[in-house]
CHARMM-style PDB file with segment names, atoms N, HN, CA, C and O in Angstrom:
ATOM      1  N   UNK     1      40.993  82.203 -38.610  1.00  0.00      PROA
ATOM      2  CA  UNK     1      41.561  80.879 -38.543  1.00  0.00      PROA
ATOM      3  C   UNK     1      42.362  80.685 -37.257  1.00  0.00      PROA
ATOM      4  O   UNK     1      42.455  79.573 -36.739  1.00  0.00      PROA
ATOM      5  N   UNK     2      42.940  81.776 -36.747  1.00  0.00      PROA
ATOM      6  HN  UNK     2      42.865  82.679 -37.169  1.00  0.00      PROA
ATOM      7  CA  UNK     2      43.711  81.677 -35.510  1.00  0.00      PROA
ATOM      8  C   UNK     2      42.853  81.278 -34.335  1.00  0.00      PROA
ATOM      9  O   UNK     2      43.308  80.570 -33.437  1.00  0.00      PROA
ATOM     10  N   UNK     3      41.597  81.735 -34.337  1.00  0.00      PROA
ATOM     11  HN  UNK     3      41.227  82.310 -35.067  1.00  0.00      PROA
ATOM     12  CA  UNK     3      40.672  81.372 -33.264  1.00  0.00      PROA
ATOM     13  C   UNK     3      40.385  79.871 -33.284  1.00  0.00      PROA
ATOM     14  O   UNK     3      40.286  79.236 -32.234  1.00  0.00      PROA
ATOM     15  N   UNK     4      40.254  79.316 -34.480  1.00  0.00      PROA
ATOM     16  HN  UNK     4      40.335  79.832 -35.333  1.00  0.00      PROA
ATOM     17  CA  UNK     4      39.969  77.882 -34.594  1.00  0.00      PROA
ATOM     18  C   UNK     4      41.165  77.037 -34.175  1.00  0.00      PROA
ATOM     19  O   UNK     4      40.999  75.960 -33.603  1.00  0.00      PROA
ATOM     20  N   UNK     5      42.350  77.518 -34.455  1.00  0.00      PROA
ATOM     21  HN  UNK     5      42.484  78.393 -34.920  1.00  0.00      PROA
ATOM     22  CA  UNK     5      43.559  76.812 -34.011  1.00  0.00      PROA
ATOM     23  C   UNK     5      43.635  76.829 -32.487  1.00  0.00      PROA
ATOM     24  O   UNK     5      43.963  75.820 -31.863  1.00  0.00      PROA
ATOM     25  N   UNK     6      43.328  77.985 -31.892  1.00  0.00      PROA
ATOM     26  HN  UNK     6      43.062  78.805 -32.399  1.00  0.00      PROA
ATOM     27  CA  UNK     6      43.342  78.089 -30.432  1.00  0.00      PROA
ATOM     28  C   UNK     6      42.272  77.181 -29.820  1.00  0.00      PROA
ATOM     29  O   UNK     6      42.516  76.554 -28.789  1.00  0.00      PROA
ATOM     30  N   UNK     7      41.100  77.104 -30.436  1.00  0.00      PROA
ATOM     31  HN  UNK     7      40.901  77.614 -31.273  1.00  0.00      PROA
ATOM     32  CA  UNK     7      40.051  76.208 -29.946  1.00  0.00      PROA
ATOM     33  C   UNK     7      40.492  74.755 -30.029  1.00  0.00      PROA
ATOM     34  O   UNK     7      40.233  73.969 -29.118  1.00  0.00      PROA
ATOM     35  N   UNK     8      41.156  74.401 -31.116  1.00  0.00      PROA
ATOM     36  HN  UNK     8      41.366  75.039 -31.856  1.00  0.00      PROA
ATOM     37  CA  UNK     8      41.648  73.035 -31.273  1.00  0.00      PROA
ATOM     38  C   UNK     8      42.654  72.690 -30.182  1.00  0.00      PROA
ATOM     39  O   UNK     8      42.610  71.595 -29.621  1.00  0.00      PROA
ATOM     40  N   UNK     9      43.546  73.602 -29.884  1.00  0.00      PROA
ATOM     41  HN  UNK     9      43.582  74.492 -30.340  1.00  0.00      PROA
ATOM     42  CA  UNK     9      44.520  73.375 -28.818  1.00  0.00      PROA
ATOM     43  C   UNK     9      43.812  73.230 -27.476  1.00  0.00      PROA
ATOM     44  O   UNK     9      44.167  72.363 -26.678  1.00  0.00      PROA
ATOM     45  N   UNK    10      42.809  74.080 -27.223  1.00  0.00      PROA
ATOM     46  HN  UNK    10      42.521  74.785 -27.871  1.00  0.00      PROA
ATOM     47  CA  UNK    10      42.045  73.995 -25.981  1.00  0.00      PROA
ATOM     48  C   UNK    10      41.327  72.653 -25.863  1.00  0.00      PROA
ATOM     49  O   UNK    10      41.321  72.040 -24.795  1.00  0.00      PROA
ATOM     50  N   UNK    11      40.720  72.198 -26.964  1.00  0.00      PROA
ATOM     51  HN  UNK    11      40.724  72.696 -27.831  1.00  0.00      PROA
ATOM     52  CA  UNK    11      40.028  70.908 -26.937  1.00  0.00      PROA
ATOM     53  C   UNK    11      41.003  69.764 -26.694  1.00  0.00      PROA
ATOM     54  O   UNK    11      40.693  68.834 -25.949  1.00  0.00      PROA
ATOM     55  N   UNK    12      42.177  69.824 -27.314  1.00  0.00      PROA
ATOM     56  HN  UNK    12      42.429  70.579 -27.919  1.00  0.00      PROA
ATOM     57  CA  UNK    12      43.188  68.786 -27.077  1.00  0.00      PROA
ATOM     58  C   UNK    12      43.617  68.761 -25.617  1.00  0.00      PROA
ATOM     59  O   UNK    12      43.738  67.691 -25.020  1.00  0.00      PROA
ATOM     60  N   UNK    13      43.846  69.937 -25.042  1.00  0.00      PROA
ATOM     61  HN  UNK    13      43.747  70.806 -25.527  1.00  0.00      PROA
ATOM     62  CA  UNK    13      44.232  69.988 -23.629  1.00  0.00      PROA
ATOM     63  C   UNK    13      43.123  69.455 -22.737  1.00  0.00      PROA
ATOM     64  O   UNK    13      43.391  68.761 -21.757  1.00  0.00      PROA
ATOM     65  N   UNK    14      41.877  69.778 -23.073  1.00  0.00      PROA
ATOM     66  HN  UNK    14      41.659  70.342 -23.870  1.00  0.00      PROA
ATOM     67  CA  UNK    14      40.745  69.269 -22.300  1.00  0.00      PROA
ATOM     68  C   UNK    14      40.660  67.755 -22.335  1.00  0.00      PROA
ATOM     69  O   UNK    14      40.376  67.120 -21.320  1.00  0.00      PROA
ATOM     70  N   UNK    15      40.906  67.177 -23.499  1.00  0.00      PROA
ATOM     71  HN  UNK    15      41.137  67.693 -24.323  1.00  0.00      PROA
ATOM     72  CA  UNK    15      40.878  65.717 -23.630  1.00  0.00      PROA
ATOM     73  C   UNK    15      42.008  65.091 -22.814  1.00  0.00      PROA
ATOM     74  O   UNK    15      41.795  64.099 -22.117  1.00  0.00      PROA
ATOM     75  N   UNK    16      43.196  65.662 -22.900  1.00  0.00      PROA
ATOM     76  HN  UNK    16      43.369  66.468 -23.467  1.00  0.00      PROA
ATOM     77  CA  UNK    16      44.349  65.131 -22.157  1.00  0.00      PROA
ATOM     78  C   UNK    16      44.123  65.219 -20.659  1.00  0.00      PROA
ATOM     79  O   UNK    16      44.394  64.259 -19.938  1.00  0.00      PROA
ATOM     80  N   UNK    17      43.631  66.352 -20.179  1.00  0.00      PROA
ATOM     81  HN  UNK    17      43.411  67.132 -20.764  1.00  0.00      PROA
ATOM     82  CA  UNK    17      43.372  66.515 -18.744  1.00  0.00      PROA
ATOM     83  C   UNK    17      42.286  65.549 -18.285  1.00  0.00      PROA
ATOM     84  O   UNK    17      42.367  65.006 -17.183  1.00  0.00      PROA
ATOM     85  N   UNK    18      41.281  65.331 -19.113  1.00  0.00      PROA
ATOM     86  HN  UNK    18      41.216  65.772 -20.008  1.00  0.00      PROA
ATOM     87  CA  UNK    18      40.218  64.395 -18.752  1.00  0.00      PROA
ATOM     88  C   UNK    18      40.741  62.963 -18.656  1.00  0.00      PROA
ATOM     89  O   UNK    18      40.323  62.210 -17.777  1.00  0.00      PROA
ATOM     90  N   UNK    19      41.639  62.590 -19.542  1.00  0.00      PROA
ATOM     91  HN  UNK    19      41.979  63.202 -20.256  1.00  0.00      PROA
ATOM     92  CA  UNK    19      42.208  61.242 -19.492  1.00  0.00      PROA
ATOM     93  C   UNK    19      43.061  61.078 -18.236  1.00  0.00      PROA
ATOM     94  O   UNK    19      42.935  60.081 -17.525  1.00  0.00      PROA
ATOM     95  N   UNK    20      43.928  62.053 -17.963  1.00  0.00      PROA
ATOM     96  HN  UNK    20      44.031  62.863 -18.541  1.00  0.00      PROA
ATOM     97  CA  UNK    20      44.747  61.975 -16.747  1.00  0.00      PROA
ATOM     98  C   UNK    20      43.881  61.983 -15.496  1.00  0.00      PROA
ATOM     99  O   UNK    20      44.171  61.275 -14.532  1.00  0.00      PROA
ATOM    100  N   UNK    21      42.829  62.774 -15.509  1.00  0.00      PROA
ATOM    101  HN  UNK    21      42.593  63.350 -16.292  1.00  0.00      PROA
ATOM    102  CA  UNK    21      41.921  62.811 -14.367  1.00  0.00      PROA
ATOM    103  C   UNK    21      41.216  61.486 -14.160  1.00  0.00      PROA
ATOM    104  O   UNK    21      41.024  61.051 -13.024  1.00  0.00      PROA
ATOM    105  N   UNK    22      40.829  60.842 -15.250  1.00  0.00      PROA
ATOM    106  HN  UNK    22      40.985  61.196 -16.173  1.00  0.00      PROA
ATOM    107  CA  UNK    22      40.174  59.538 -15.148  1.00  0.00      PROA
ATOM    108  C   UNK    22      41.116  58.493 -14.559  1.00  0.00      PROA
ATOM    109  O   UNK    22      40.713  57.689 -13.718  1.00  0.00      PROA
ATOM    110  N   UNK    23      42.358  58.508 -14.999  1.00  0.00      PROA
ATOM    111  HN  UNK    23      42.685  59.161 -15.682  1.00  0.00      PROA
ATOM    112  CA  UNK    23      43.347  57.562 -14.460  1.00  0.00      PROA
ATOM    113  C   UNK    23      43.576  57.831 -12.978  1.00  0.00      PROA
ATOM    114  O   UNK    23      43.648  56.896 -12.181  1.00  0.00      PROA
ATOM    115  N   UNK    24      43.691  59.104 -12.604  1.00  0.00      PROA
ATOM    116  HN  UNK    24      43.632  59.864 -13.252  1.00  0.00      PROA
ATOM    117  CA  UNK    24      43.883  59.455 -11.199  1.00  0.00      PROA
ATOM    118  C   UNK    24      42.693  58.993 -10.360  1.00  0.00      PROA
ATOM    119  O   UNK    24      42.874  58.427  -9.282  1.00  0.00      PROA
ATOM    120  N   UNK    25      41.481  59.233 -10.850  1.00  0.00      PROA
ATOM    121  HN  UNK    25      41.333  59.693 -11.726  1.00  0.00      PROA
ATOM    122  CA  UNK    25      40.283  58.843 -10.105  1.00  0.00      PROA
ATOM    123  C   UNK    25      40.179  57.323  -9.993  1.00  0.00      PROA
ATOM    124  O   UNK    25      39.747  56.806  -8.963  1.00  0.00      PROA
ATOM    125  N   UNK    26      40.570  56.612 -11.036  1.00  0.00      PROA
ATOM    126  HN  UNK    26      40.921  57.032 -11.873  1.00  0.00      PROA
ATOM    127  CA  UNK    26      40.540  55.152 -10.987  1.00  0.00      PROA
ATOM    128  C   UNK    26      41.531  54.626  -9.953  1.00  0.00      PROA
ATOM    129  O   UNK    26      41.214  53.704  -9.201  1.00  0.00      PROA
ATOM    130  N   UNK    27      42.724  55.206  -9.913  1.00  0.00      PROA
ATOM    131  HN  UNK    27      42.982  55.955 -10.524  1.00  0.00      PROA
ATOM    132  CA  UNK    27      43.725  54.771  -8.947  1.00  0.00      PROA
ATOM    133  C   UNK    27      43.304  55.058  -7.509  1.00  0.00      PROA
ATOM    134  O   UNK    27      43.729  54.362  -6.588  1.00  0.00      PROA
ATOM    135  N   UNK    28      42.471  56.080  -7.313  1.00  0.00      PROA
ATOM    136  HN  UNK    28      42.126  56.646  -8.062  1.00  0.00      PROA
ATOM    137  CA  UNK    28      42.001  56.435  -5.975  1.00  0.00      PROA
ATOM    138  C   UNK    28      40.598  55.907  -5.689  1.00  0.00      PROA
ATOM    139  O   UNK    28      39.987  56.276  -4.686  1.00  0.00      PROA
ATOM    140  N   UNK    29      40.089  55.052  -6.563  1.00  0.00      PROA
ATOM    141  HN  UNK    29      40.585  54.752  -7.378  1.00  0.00      PROA
ATOM    142  CA  UNK    29      38.767  54.426  -6.414  1.00  0.00      PROA
ATOM    143  C   UNK    29      37.669  55.458  -6.195  1.00  0.00      PROA
ATOM    144  O   UNK    29      36.786  55.277  -5.356  1.00  0.00      PROA
ATOM    145  N   UNK    30      37.736  56.528  -6.953  1.00  0.00      PROA
ATOM    146  HN  UNK    30      38.453  56.674  -7.635  1.00  0.00      PROA
ATOM    147  CA  UNK    30      36.740  57.602  -6.865  1.00  0.00      PROA
ATOM    148  C   UNK    30      35.891  57.542  -8.138  1.00  0.00      PROA
ATOM    149  O   UNK    30      36.109  58.300  -9.084  1.00  0.00      PROA
ATOM    150  N   UNK    31      34.919  56.622  -8.140  1.00  0.00      PROA
ATOM    151  HN  UNK    31      34.742  56.006  -7.372  1.00  0.00      PROA
ATOM    152  CA  UNK    31      34.192  56.297  -9.357  1.00  0.00      PROA
ATOM    153  C   UNK    31      33.248  57.387  -9.859  1.00  0.00      PROA
ATOM    154  O   UNK    31      33.119  57.532 -11.075  1.00  0.00      PROA
ATOM    155  N   UNK    32      32.580  58.163  -9.003  1.00  0.00      PROA
ATOM    156  HN  UNK    32      32.685  58.045  -8.016  1.00  0.00      PROA
ATOM    157  CA  UNK    32      31.754  59.248  -9.559  1.00  0.00      PROA
ATOM    158  C   UNK    32      32.583  60.296 -10.319  1.00  0.00      PROA
ATOM    159  O   UNK    32      32.097  60.895 -11.278  1.00  0.00      PROA
ATOM    160  N   UNK    33      33.810  60.509  -9.895  1.00  0.00      PROA
ATOM    161  HN  UNK    33      34.204  60.022  -9.116  1.00  0.00      PROA
ATOM    162  CA  UNK    33      34.677  61.466 -10.570  1.00  0.00      PROA
ATOM    163  C   UNK    33      35.091  60.925 -11.934  1.00  0.00      PROA
ATOM    164  O   UNK    33      35.273  61.695 -12.877  1.00  0.00      PROA
ATOM    165  N   UNK    34      35.241  59.603 -12.046  1.00  0.00      PROA
ATOM    166  HN  UNK    34      35.094  58.977 -11.280  1.00  0.00      PROA
ATOM    167  CA  UNK    34      35.557  58.999 -13.341  1.00  0.00      PROA
ATOM    168  C   UNK    34      34.441  59.314 -14.337  1.00  0.00      PROA
ATOM    169  O   UNK    34      34.708  59.657 -15.489  1.00  0.00      PROA
ATOM    170  N   UNK    35      33.205  59.197 -13.891  1.00  0.00      PROA
ATOM    171  HN  UNK    35      32.989  58.918 -12.956  1.00  0.00      PROA
ATOM    172  CA  UNK    35      32.068  59.494 -14.771  1.00  0.00      PROA
ATOM    173  C   UNK    35      32.107  60.939 -15.235  1.00  0.00      PROA
ATOM    174  O   UNK    35      31.805  61.231 -16.393  1.00  0.00      PROA
ATOM    175  N   UNK    36      32.477  61.846 -14.340  1.00  0.00      PROA
ATOM    176  HN  UNK    36      32.722  61.609 -13.400  1.00  0.00      PROA
ATOM    177  CA  UNK    36      32.574  63.256 -14.697  1.00  0.00      PROA
ATOM    178  C   UNK    36      33.661  63.476 -15.754  1.00  0.00      PROA
ATOM    179  O   UNK    36      33.438  64.181 -16.738  1.00  0.00      PROA
ATOM    180  N   UNK    37      34.823  62.879 -15.552  1.00  0.00      PROA
ATOM    181  HN  UNK    37      35.004  62.306 -14.752  1.00  0.00      PROA
ATOM    182  CA  UNK    37      35.911  63.044 -16.506  1.00  0.00      PROA
ATOM    183  C   UNK    37      35.601  62.397 -17.853  1.00  0.00      PROA
ATOM    184  O   UNK    37      35.977  62.935 -18.895  1.00  0.00      PROA
ATOM    185  N   UNK    38      34.928  61.265 -17.846  1.00  0.00      PROA
ATOM    186  HN  UNK    38      34.622  60.829 -16.999  1.00  0.00      PROA
ATOM    187  CA  UNK    38      34.551  60.615 -19.107  1.00  0.00      PROA
ATOM    188  C   UNK    38      33.546  61.481 -19.855  1.00  0.00      PROA
ATOM    189  O   UNK    38      33.619  61.607 -21.077  1.00  0.00      PROA
ATOM    190  N   UNK    39      32.609  62.078 -19.125  1.00  0.00      PROA
ATOM    191  HN  UNK    39      32.549  61.976 -18.132  1.00  0.00      PROA
ATOM    192  CA  UNK    39      31.623  62.950 -19.763  1.00  0.00      PROA
ATOM    193  C   UNK    39      32.292  64.190 -20.363  1.00  0.00      PROA
ATOM    194  O   UNK    39      31.946  64.603 -21.470  1.00  0.00      PROA
ATOM    195  N   UNK    40      33.240  64.781 -19.647  1.00  0.00      PROA
ATOM    196  HN  UNK    40      33.521  64.446 -18.748  1.00  0.00      PROA
ATOM    197  CA  UNK    40      33.918  65.961 -20.183  1.00  0.00      PROA
ATOM    198  C   UNK    40      34.796  65.592 -21.382  1.00  0.00      PROA
ATOM    199  O   UNK    40      34.899  66.362 -22.336  1.00  0.00      PROA
ATOM    200  N   UNK    41      35.425  64.424 -21.333  1.00  0.00      PROA
ATOM    201  HN  UNK    41      35.341  63.798 -20.558  1.00  0.00      PROA
ATOM    202  CA  UNK    41      36.227  63.986 -22.485  1.00  0.00      PROA
ATOM    203  C   UNK    41      35.332  63.775 -23.703  1.00  0.00      PROA
ATOM    204  O   UNK    41      35.703  64.144 -24.818  1.00  0.00      PROA
ATOM    205  N   UNK    42      34.165  63.187 -23.498  1.00  0.00      PROA
ATOM    206  HN  UNK    42      33.864  62.887 -22.593  1.00  0.00      PROA
ATOM    207  CA  UNK    42      33.230  62.983 -24.604  1.00  0.00      PROA
ATOM    208  C   UNK    42      32.773  64.328 -25.171  1.00  0.00      PROA
ATOM    209  O   UNK    42      32.641  64.480 -26.386  1.00  0.00      PROA
ATOM    210  N   UNK    43      32.534  65.290 -24.303  1.00  0.00      PROA
ATOM    211  HN  UNK    43      32.641  65.167 -23.317  1.00  0.00      PROA
ATOM    212  CA  UNK    43      32.136  66.622 -24.748  1.00  0.00      PROA
ATOM    213  C   UNK    43      33.229  67.260 -25.600  1.00  0.00      PROA
ATOM    214  O   UNK    43      32.948  67.817 -26.661  1.00  0.00      PROA
ATOM    215  N   UNK    44      34.474  67.179 -25.137  1.00  0.00      PROA
ATOM    216  HN  UNK    44      34.703  66.726 -24.275  1.00  0.00      PROA
ATOM    217  CA  UNK    44      35.578  67.771 -25.893  1.00  0.00      PROA
ATOM    218  C   UNK    44      35.787  67.061 -27.231  1.00  0.00      PROA
ATOM    219  O   UNK    44      36.084  67.715 -28.231  1.00  0.00      PROA
ATOM    220  N   UNK    45      35.640  65.755 -27.267  1.00  0.00      PROA
ATOM    221  HN  UNK    45      35.399  65.223 -26.455  1.00  0.00      PROA
ATOM    222  CA  UNK    45      35.782  65.018 -28.524  1.00  0.00      PROA
ATOM    223  C   UNK    45      34.679  65.436 -29.491  1.00  0.00      PROA
ATOM    224  O   UNK    45      34.937  65.632 -30.679  1.00  0.00      PROA
ATOM    225  N   UNK    46      33.464  65.572 -28.993  1.00  0.00      PROA
ATOM    226  HN  UNK    46      33.255  65.413 -28.029  1.00  0.00      PROA
ATOM    227  CA  UNK    46      32.348  66.014 -29.839  1.00  0.00      PROA
ATOM    228  C   UNK    46      32.618  67.403 -30.413  1.00  0.00      PROA
ATOM    229  O   UNK    46      32.418  67.637 -31.605  1.00  0.00      PROA
ATOM    230  N   UNK    47      33.070  68.317 -29.566  1.00  0.00      PROA
ATOM    231  HN  UNK    47      33.232  68.127 -28.598  1.00  0.00      PROA
ATOM    232  CA  UNK    47      33.355  69.675 -30.024  1.00  0.00      PROA
ATOM    233  C   UNK    47      34.492  69.686 -31.046  1.00  0.00      PROA
ATOM    234  O   UNK    47      34.457  70.446 -32.013  1.00  0.00      PROA
ATOM    235  N   UNK    48      35.492  68.845 -30.826  1.00  0.00      PROA
ATOM    236  HN  UNK    48      35.520  68.228 -30.039  1.00  0.00      PROA
ATOM    237  CA  UNK    48      36.624  68.769 -31.745  1.00  0.00      PROA
ATOM    238  C   UNK    48      36.182  68.238 -33.108  1.00  0.00      PROA
ATOM    239  O   UNK    48      36.649  68.725 -34.138  1.00  0.00      PROA
ATOM    240  N   UNK    49      35.296  67.256 -33.126  1.00  0.00      PROA
ATOM    241  HN  UNK    49      34.917  66.861 -32.289  1.00  0.00      PROA
ATOM    242  CA  UNK    49      34.778  66.728 -34.386  1.00  0.00      PROA
ATOM    243  C   UNK    49      33.993  67.806 -35.124  1.00  0.00      PROA
ATOM    244  O   UNK    49      34.136  67.960 -36.337  1.00  0.00      PROA
ATOM    245  N   UNK    50      33.165  68.552 -34.396  1.00  0.00      PROA
ATOM    246  HN  UNK    50      33.048  68.427 -33.411  1.00  0.00      PROA
ATOM    247  CA  UNK    50      32.391  69.625 -35.013  1.00  0.00      PROA
ATOM    248  C   UNK    50      33.313  70.700 -35.598  1.00  0.00      PROA
ATOM    249  O   UNK    50      33.070  71.196 -36.698  1.00  0.00      PROA
ATOM    250  N   UNK    51      34.356  71.054 -34.869  1.00  0.00      PROA
ATOM    251  HN  UNK    51      34.553  70.651 -33.975  1.00  0.00      PROA
ATOM    252  CA  UNK    51      35.314  72.049 -35.348  1.00  0.00      PROA
ATOM    253  C   UNK    51      36.031  71.559 -36.601  1.00  0.00      PROA
ATOM    254  O   UNK    51      36.229  72.326 -37.543  1.00  0.00      PROA
ATOM    255  N   UNK    52      36.416  70.294 -36.615  1.00  0.00      PROA
ATOM    256  HN  UNK    52      36.255  69.671 -35.850  1.00  0.00      PROA
ATOM    257  CA  UNK    52      37.090  69.724 -37.771  1.00  0.00      PROA
ATOM    258  C   UNK    52      36.194  69.761 -39.001  1.00  0.00      PROA
ATOM    259  O   UNK    52      36.648  70.105 -40.092  1.00  0.00      PROA
ATOM    260  N   UNK    53      34.930  69.410 -38.830  1.00  0.00      PROA
ATOM    261  HN  UNK    53      34.561  69.131 -37.943  1.00  0.00      PROA
ATOM    262  CA  UNK    53      33.984  69.465 -39.950  1.00  0.00      PROA
ATOM    263  C   UNK    53      33.816  70.890 -40.457  1.00  0.00      PROA
ATOM    264  O   UNK    53      33.762  71.128 -41.663  1.00  0.00      PROA
ATOM    265  N   UNK    54      33.734  71.826 -39.534  1.00  0.00      PROA
ATOM    266  HN  UNK    54      33.778  71.633 -38.554  1.00  0.00      PROA
ATOM    267  CA  UNK    54      33.572  73.227 -39.916  1.00  0.00      PROA
ATOM    268  C   UNK    54      34.778  73.733 -40.710  1.00  0.00      PROA
ATOM    269  O   UNK    54      34.617  74.439 -41.706  1.00  0.00      PROA
ATOM    270  N   UNK    55      35.971  73.375 -40.272  1.00  0.00      PROA
ATOM    271  HN  UNK    55      36.101  72.802 -39.463  1.00  0.00      PROA
ATOM    272  CA  UNK    55      37.186  73.805 -40.967  1.00  0.00      PROA
ATOM    273  C   UNK    55      37.254  73.161 -42.350  1.00  0.00      PROA
ATOM    274  O   UNK    55      37.608  73.828 -43.322  1.00  0.00      PROA
ATOM    275  N   UNK    56      36.922  71.882 -42.451  1.00  0.00      PROA
ATOM    276  HN  UNK    56      36.635  71.340 -41.661  1.00  0.00      PROA
ATOM    277  CA  UNK    56      36.937  71.210 -43.755  1.00  0.00      PROA
ATOM    278  C   UNK    56      35.973  71.866 -44.730  1.00  0.00      PROA
ATOM    279  O   UNK    56      36.303  72.078 -45.896  1.00  0.00      PROA
ATOM    280  N   UNK    57      34.766  72.190 -44.240  1.00  0.00      PROA
ATOM    281  HN  UNK    57      34.497  72.018 -43.292  1.00  0.00      PROA
ATOM    282  CA  UNK    57      33.784  72.819 -45.119  1.00  0.00      PROA
ATOM    283  C   UNK    57      34.228  74.209 -45.551  1.00  0.00      PROA
ATOM    284  O   UNK    57      34.003  74.606 -46.694  1.00  0.00      PROA
ATOM    285  N   UNK    58      34.856  74.951 -44.645  1.00  0.00      PROA
ATOM    286  HN  UNK    58      35.039  74.629 -43.716  1.00  0.00      PROA
ATOM    287  CA  UNK    58      35.314  76.290 -45.016  1.00  0.00      PROA
ATOM    288  C   UNK    58      36.481  76.218 -46.007  1.00  0.00      PROA
ATOM    289  O   UNK    58      36.612  77.089 -46.867  1.00  0.00      PROA
ATOM    290  N   UNK    59      37.318  75.203 -45.900  1.00  0.00      PROA
ATOM    291  HN  UNK    59      37.212  74.495 -45.202  1.00  0.00      PROA
ATOM    292  CA  UNK    59      38.419  75.047 -46.851  1.00  0.00      PROA
ATOM    293  C   UNK    59      37.930  74.585 -48.221  1.00  0.00      PROA
ATOM    294  O   UNK    59      38.505  74.958 -49.244  1.00  0.00      PROA
ATOM    295  N   UNK    60      36.871  73.774 -48.246  1.00  0.00      PROA
ATOM    296  HN  UNK    60      36.404  73.470 -47.416  1.00  0.00      PROA
ATOM    297  CA  UNK    60      36.327  73.333 -49.527  1.00  0.00      PROA
ATOM    298  C   UNK    60      35.684  74.485 -50.282  1.00  0.00      PROA
ATOM    299  O   UNK    60      35.727  74.522 -51.511  1.00  0.00      PROA
ATOM    300  N   UNK    61      35.086  75.429 -49.557  1.00  0.00      PROA
ATOM    301  HN  UNK    61      35.050  75.400 -48.558  1.00  0.00      PROA
ATOM    302  CA  UNK    61      34.420  76.552 -50.201  1.00  0.00      PROA
ATOM    303  C   UNK    61      35.411  77.518 -50.831  1.00  0.00      PROA
ATOM    304  O   UNK    61      35.058  78.234 -51.768  1.00  0.00      PROA
ATOM    305  N   UNK    62      36.632  77.553 -50.340  1.00  0.00      PROA
ATOM    306  HN  UNK    62      36.918  76.971 -49.578  1.00  0.00      PROA
ATOM    307  CA  UNK    62      37.635  78.471 -50.876  1.00  0.00      PROA
ATOM    308  C   UNK    62      38.237  77.964 -52.112  1.00  0.00      PROA
ATOM    309  OT1 UNK    62      39.103  78.620 -52.691  1.00  0.00      PROA
TER     310      UNK     62
END
């Protein structure tokens, strides 16, 4: 369970960094970088949803 908590923290940090990066890129008119940060944020959100489902299913089985 400790590994899943660490993964959740990593995913949260990834989402936060992607949001800050997107804002920075927007302020500097660097639009291709915005696309990169949005894609990475979407990836982290997807992984976080999958992790949440996995944890819920493991808790229901217990």
